[in-house]
N, C-alpha and C positions, 0 to 999 in steps of 0.2 A: 504494499499499499505505499509506505514513503515512496520508496522509490516511482512509482506510478505519480507520484506529488510532482517530487523532482523534477521529473521527467518530463511533466505540464508546466511547473513554474518555470523550465529552462526552455523550453518551446515557446512560451509566450516572452520571456526577455530578447530571444534571438527574434521573432518576428516582429517586433520592436527594430530590432537592430539592423533589419535588413532594410525596412520603410524609410528609416534617418536616412540610411548610406544609401539607398538608392533615390530617395526625395534630393539630398543633395549633391547626387551626380551632373545635372545638368546646370548648377551653380555653383561658382565660387567658394570654398569653406569660408568660414567667419575669419575677417580681418580685422585684428587691430596691428595699425603701424606697421601692415605689411606683413605679419603675421600668422601664424595657423592659430586661432583662437581657440583656445578649451572651453567649451561651452556647457551651460546646464543642461542637464536633460534629468525628466521624472519620468517614474515608473510606466506612465500611461505616452509617454515619450518613447521609451524602449520599445514597449509591446507596438505602438507603431511601426517604430525603425524595422522592426523584425518582421511583422505580418505582409507589408506588400508587395516588393516585384518577386520573379522567381531569380534574382541573377545572384549568380554565386559571393557569400559573405564570410568575412573572415573576425568575429567579435572576440574579440581580444579583452578580460575584464581584470584591471591594473591597478596598481598606486601607488605616487613615487617614494615611496621607502620601501618599496617593496626590490631588495638586489636581484633576485632573479629575474622580474619585470624590466626592470633598465636595463639589465643586460640582453634581454632578448629585443628589445626596441631597433638596436641597427639591424636585425634581422628580419625584423618586421619590417621597416623602411626601406630596405633593400627587396625584399618579394614586392611589395607595393610597385616600388619602381618598373620591377624587374614584369610584372606581370597584370598590370592595371589596364595594360592597353588589349589583354585578352577578357576584362569584363571582371576581374577580380576585384572586391572592397575589400578593405581590411579598415575596419572600426575599432575604437578604443574607449573603451568605459573605466573612467577612473574611479576610484572610489575613495577616495583622500577625502578627511574626515573635513579639512581646512579648506573644502572647496574647491574652484576651479584653479585660484591662484598655487595649489597648493602642487601642482602638476603642469601648469605653463610654462615653470623654468626646464623641468627636463625636456619636455616637446622643444622649445627651443633650441636651448642646448643642441641635443638632439635631431636637429632639422627634422624633424616629421612632418609630414605632410599630407599624411590618411587623417580623416578625422579624427577629433578626441574629444568626449562626452565627461564631465563630470556630472554623475550619480549620486555620490556620496554614499552616508551610510544605511540612508532608505532604501534605496536600489539594490546594494548589499543585501539588506536583511528581508526584503520583500521577495527575494530570485533565493535564499536562501545559501547564497555565497558562500563558503569555510575555504577557500585555499586562492591562493594567486600566486601566478601567473594564472588563469583558465581561460582557456582559447574555443572557441565555439568555432566548428563547419557550418553552415548552414546553405543548404540547398532548395530552391523553392519554396522555402519559409518551414523549411526541416533541418532541424541538426541531425548532421548526418555524424558528427564524431565530436567529442567532447576531449578534450588534452588539459589537462591538471598539469602547474610544473612547468619549468621551463623546458622548452626542446631544443635540441642544433637544429643548425640550419639545413639539412642535408633533409633532417627527417620535418619540417615544417615544410620543406618545398618541396617531398613527397604527395604529401597530403593535400599542398594546394593544386599540384598536377592532376591528380586524381580527381578532385573537386571540379576543377575548369576541364577536365576530359571529360568526365560526366554530364556539365551542364552544355557544352557544344554539342554533344551525342544526340541531346534531350532537346536541343534546337534544331537541330538537324532532322529529326525526325516530325519536328513540329509543322 
């Protein structure tokens, strides 16, 4: 029962992330002084993000104080640059208690260009997130994989390529 509840909660989180990621695709990211601004998102916003389009999405839950999260950011940025033209959307959700300003210096320092939202404690609590980094791979609004903990670049890239190939195969059938 608890696993079903967790799966349902994760599905909602992912659907909302997809929506926000996909809705941001045609617009420039929020920018303050030319930077990729970390903007707040609430539970309803996360749910909208996840439930919209069927584009491939990698949703990464993180925090600025999390050493594995910080270590994984350069890999995520490289994957974003390498695969964005194939349709991959990477979206970060910060759980920092200190608001968007807690994650913003890290986003700036590491030149992160994919969208990063701040969900804070409410999002973390609502979705019962108990460990980070937590990465969800989403296809057509459905979580196809959840990865807890830091992963190496080769592992992440293999997961991304598999997701993109599946999405492209589905697109060819349509």
